[in-house]
C-alpha beads as a LAMMPS data file, in Angstrom:
LAMMPS data file: protein, C-alpha beads

158 atoms
157 bonds

1 atom types
1 bond types

-500.0 500.0 xlo xhi
-500.0 500.0 ylo yhi
-500.0 500.0 zlo zhi

Masses

1 110.0

Atoms # bond

1 1 1 -278.923 470.708 -73.065
2 1 1 -281.907 468.159 -73.313
3 1 1 -285.561 469.218 -73.252
4 1 1 -285.957 468.582 -69.429
5 1 1 -282.868 470.409 -68.352
6 1 1 -283.890 473.261 -70.670
7 1 1 -287.302 473.424 -69.104
8 1 1 -286.004 473.477 -65.598
9 1 1 -283.372 476.143 -66.508
10 1 1 -286.421 478.241 -67.869
11 1 1 -288.244 477.990 -64.453
12 1 1 -284.965 479.014 -62.660
13 1 1 -284.454 481.982 -65.055
14 1 1 -288.165 482.965 -64.579
15 1 1 -287.579 483.142 -60.757
16 1 1 -290.236 480.425 -60.304
17 1 1 -287.832 478.518 -57.897
18 1 1 -284.834 479.346 -55.730
19 1 1 -281.390 478.891 -57.650
20 1 1 -280.372 475.910 -55.467
21 1 1 -283.451 473.984 -56.173
22 1 1 -282.770 470.245 -57.252
23 1 1 -284.849 468.401 -59.619
24 1 1 -286.244 465.105 -58.241
25 1 1 -287.711 463.450 -61.441
26 1 1 -289.386 463.915 -64.736
27 1 1 -292.394 461.622 -65.314
28 1 1 -295.512 461.123 -67.406
29 1 1 -298.736 460.192 -65.943
30 1 1 -300.843 457.550 -67.653
31 1 1 -300.049 454.363 -69.813
32 1 1 -300.330 455.579 -73.330
33 1 1 -299.118 458.658 -75.099
34 1 1 -302.931 459.767 -75.485
35 1 1 -303.518 459.374 -71.648
36 1 1 -300.287 461.244 -70.810
37 1 1 -301.356 464.019 -73.097
38 1 1 -304.763 464.161 -71.461
39 1 1 -303.427 464.056 -67.843
40 1 1 -300.705 466.716 -68.775
41 1 1 -303.356 468.907 -69.880
42 1 1 -305.451 468.514 -66.680
43 1 1 -302.383 469.506 -64.792
44 1 1 -301.850 472.645 -66.949
45 1 1 -305.536 473.503 -66.608
46 1 1 -305.299 473.329 -62.713
47 1 1 -307.674 470.382 -62.387
48 1 1 -305.307 467.672 -61.628
49 1 1 -303.433 468.344 -58.341
50 1 1 -303.076 464.784 -57.253
51 1 1 -301.847 461.382 -58.571
52 1 1 -301.884 457.729 -57.281
53 1 1 -299.437 454.864 -57.817
54 1 1 -299.097 451.274 -56.626
55 1 1 -297.130 451.114 -53.516
56 1 1 -295.726 447.619 -54.285
57 1 1 -294.496 448.645 -57.611
58 1 1 -291.895 450.937 -55.929
59 1 1 -290.343 447.924 -54.027
60 1 1 -290.493 445.646 -57.055
61 1 1 -288.432 448.273 -59.225
62 1 1 -286.321 449.306 -56.411
63 1 1 -287.524 452.937 -57.068
64 1 1 -287.803 455.627 -54.121
65 1 1 -291.179 456.700 -53.109
66 1 1 -292.322 460.309 -54.009
67 1 1 -291.330 462.760 -51.370
68 1 1 -292.936 465.743 -49.827
69 1 1 -291.137 468.850 -50.857
70 1 1 -289.754 467.529 -53.999
71 1 1 -289.714 469.441 -57.392
72 1 1 -290.844 467.190 -60.490
73 1 1 -291.560 467.769 -64.119
74 1 1 -294.750 466.270 -65.750
75 1 1 -294.081 465.065 -69.214
76 1 1 -296.653 464.810 -71.967
77 1 1 -297.233 461.839 -74.448
78 1 1 -294.323 462.771 -76.513
79 1 1 -291.852 463.017 -73.560
80 1 1 -291.864 466.764 -73.731
81 1 1 -292.026 468.708 -70.295
82 1 1 -294.994 470.648 -69.597
83 1 1 -295.120 471.548 -65.905
84 1 1 -292.875 471.960 -62.989
85 1 1 -294.774 470.671 -59.830
86 1 1 -293.930 470.829 -56.059
87 1 1 -295.240 467.986 -54.028
88 1 1 -297.298 469.104 -51.031
89 1 1 -298.080 465.715 -49.369
90 1 1 -297.463 462.037 -49.952
91 1 1 -299.631 459.404 -48.096
92 1 1 -299.797 455.533 -48.246
93 1 1 -303.352 454.251 -47.957
94 1 1 -305.123 451.099 -48.777
95 1 1 -306.949 451.240 -52.067
96 1 1 -310.182 450.973 -50.394
97 1 1 -309.269 453.945 -47.975
98 1 1 -308.854 456.367 -51.035
99 1 1 -311.524 459.031 -50.496
100 1 1 -313.627 461.530 -52.377
101 1 1 -311.340 464.374 -51.695
102 1 1 -308.410 462.560 -53.425
103 1 1 -310.382 461.490 -56.227
104 1 1 -311.523 465.083 -56.890
105 1 1 -308.048 466.288 -56.740
106 1 1 -306.936 463.618 -59.318
107 1 1 -309.271 465.787 -61.796
108 1 1 -310.205 462.814 -64.018
109 1 1 -313.595 461.979 -65.628
110 1 1 -316.580 463.252 -63.378
111 1 1 -313.909 463.560 -60.619
112 1 1 -316.049 461.240 -58.285
113 1 1 -314.611 458.242 -56.140
114 1 1 -316.738 455.969 -58.087
115 1 1 -315.036 457.033 -61.335
116 1 1 -311.571 457.012 -59.673
117 1 1 -312.062 453.406 -58.293
118 1 1 -313.179 452.132 -61.617
119 1 1 -310.551 453.605 -63.592
120 1 1 -307.676 453.081 -61.216
121 1 1 -308.579 449.454 -60.665
122 1 1 -308.317 448.602 -64.200
123 1 1 -304.957 450.866 -64.380
124 1 1 -303.385 449.325 -61.529
125 1 1 -304.272 445.716 -62.716
126 1 1 -302.345 446.396 -65.722
127 1 1 -299.388 448.034 -64.179
128 1 1 -299.049 445.151 -61.514
129 1 1 -299.502 442.519 -64.302
130 1 1 -296.631 444.053 -66.122
131 1 1 -294.325 443.795 -63.326
132 1 1 -295.421 440.135 -62.533
133 1 1 -297.491 441.219 -59.589
134 1 1 -301.372 440.775 -58.926
135 1 1 -303.270 443.761 -58.100
136 1 1 -306.118 442.931 -55.325
137 1 1 -308.063 446.066 -54.415
138 1 1 -308.982 444.461 -51.181
139 1 1 -305.332 444.453 -49.820
140 1 1 -303.355 446.758 -52.266
141 1 1 -301.738 449.931 -50.747
142 1 1 -301.490 452.981 -52.819
143 1 1 -299.108 456.157 -52.854
144 1 1 -301.393 459.282 -52.873
145 1 1 -299.493 462.340 -53.847
146 1 1 -300.755 465.767 -53.838
147 1 1 -299.003 468.832 -55.776
148 1 1 -299.310 472.264 -57.247
149 1 1 -297.940 473.676 -60.406
150 1 1 -294.776 475.885 -59.874
151 1 1 -294.096 476.682 -63.606
152 1 1 -295.410 477.837 -66.033
153 1 1 -297.775 480.061 -64.173
154 1 1 -301.431 478.639 -64.387
155 1 1 -303.786 480.905 -66.488
156 1 1 -307.127 479.512 -65.141
157 1 1 -308.077 477.087 -62.420
158 1 1 -311.145 474.876 -62.329

Bonds

1 1 1 2
2 1 2 3
3 1 3 4
4 1 4 5
5 1 5 6
6 1 6 7
7 1 7 8
8 1 8 9
9 1 9 10
10 1 10 11
11 1 11 12
12 1 12 13
13 1 13 14
14 1 14 15
15 1 15 16
16 1 16 17
17 1 17 18
18 1 18 19
19 1 19 20
20 1 20 21
21 1 21 22
22 1 22 23
23 1 23 24
24 1 24 25
25 1 25 26
26 1 26 27
27 1 27 28
28 1 28 29
29 1 29 30
30 1 30 31
31 1 31 32
32 1 32 33
33 1 33 34
34 1 34 35
35 1 35 36
36 1 36 37
37 1 37 38
38 1 38 39
39 1 39 40
40 1 40 41
41 1 41 42
42 1 42 43
43 1 43 44
44 1 44 45
45 1 45 46
46 1 46 47
47 1 47 48
48 1 48 49
49 1 49 50
50 1 50 51
51 1 51 52
52 1 52 53
53 1 53 54
54 1 54 55
55 1 55 56
56 1 56 57
57 1 57 58
58 1 58 59
59 1 59 60
60 1 60 61
61 1 61 62
62 1 62 63
63 1 63 64
64 1 64 65
65 1 65 66
66 1 66 67
67 1 67 68
68 1 68 69
69 1 69 70
70 1 70 71
71 1 71 72
72 1 72 73
73 1 73 74
74 1 74 75
75 1 75 76
76 1 76 77
77 1 77 78
78 1 78 79
79 1 79 80
80 1 80 81
81 1 81 82
82 1 82 83
83 1 83 84
84 1 84 85
85 1 85 86
86 1 86 87
87 1 87 88
88 1 88 89
89 1 89 90
90 1 90 91
91 1 91 92
92 1 92 93
93 1 93 94
94 1 94 95
95 1 95 96
96 1 96 97
97 1 97 98
98 1 98 99
99 1 99 100
100 1 100 101
101 1 101 102
102 1 102 103
103 1 103 104
104 1 104 105
105 1 105 106
106 1 106 107
107 1 107 108
108 1 108 109
109 1 109 110
110 1 110 111
111 1 111 112
112 1 112 113
113 1 113 114
114 1 114 115
115 1 115 116
116 1 116 117
117 1 117 118
118 1 118 119
119 1 119 120
120 1 120 121
121 1 121 122
122 1 122 123
123 1 123 124
124 1 124 125
125 1 125 126
126 1 126 127
127 1 127 128
128 1 128 129
129 1 129 130
130 1 130 131
131 1 131 132
132 1 132 133
133 1 133 134
134 1 134 135
135 1 135 136
136 1 136 137
137 1 137 138
138 1 138 139
139 1 139 140
140 1 140 141
141 1 141 142
142 1 142 143
143 1 143 144
144 1 144 145
145 1 145 146
146 1 146 147
147 1 147 148
148 1 148 149
149 1 149 150
150 1 150 151
151 1 151 152
152 1 152 153
153 1 153 154
154 1 154 155
155 1 155 156
156 1 156 157
157 1 157 158
């Protein structure tokens, strides 16, 4: 049994989820192993309860959009599972319409919208470029996902 399946099985055995629960995906947030470790740590600390991704990238890759009600595993920078999450909400908005509340829930930096826009404009520009697309903050659409940790139980929340 691989690490992801084993982690999911642990959540089942702990009674964190019903026996018929289906795992949607396992993914890491961020571009580098260091970023992935930092973002996974924010999830485990209860500070990061949202994430965002480029809408156009899903179509380009032929990937399905995140779905409300799905169970996913967050991975660290070594590809190891650290948290099972439940997706509470998925919204598609323009980059310019992302608000303070979402930026705060992302839990990064000083948790302000100003910080979020600066960091995510750079992140999306690299992601889009790697897919042969151009990120334009004036027209780009983003997928905003809100979630909460199901397993392991959070020790403290900030």
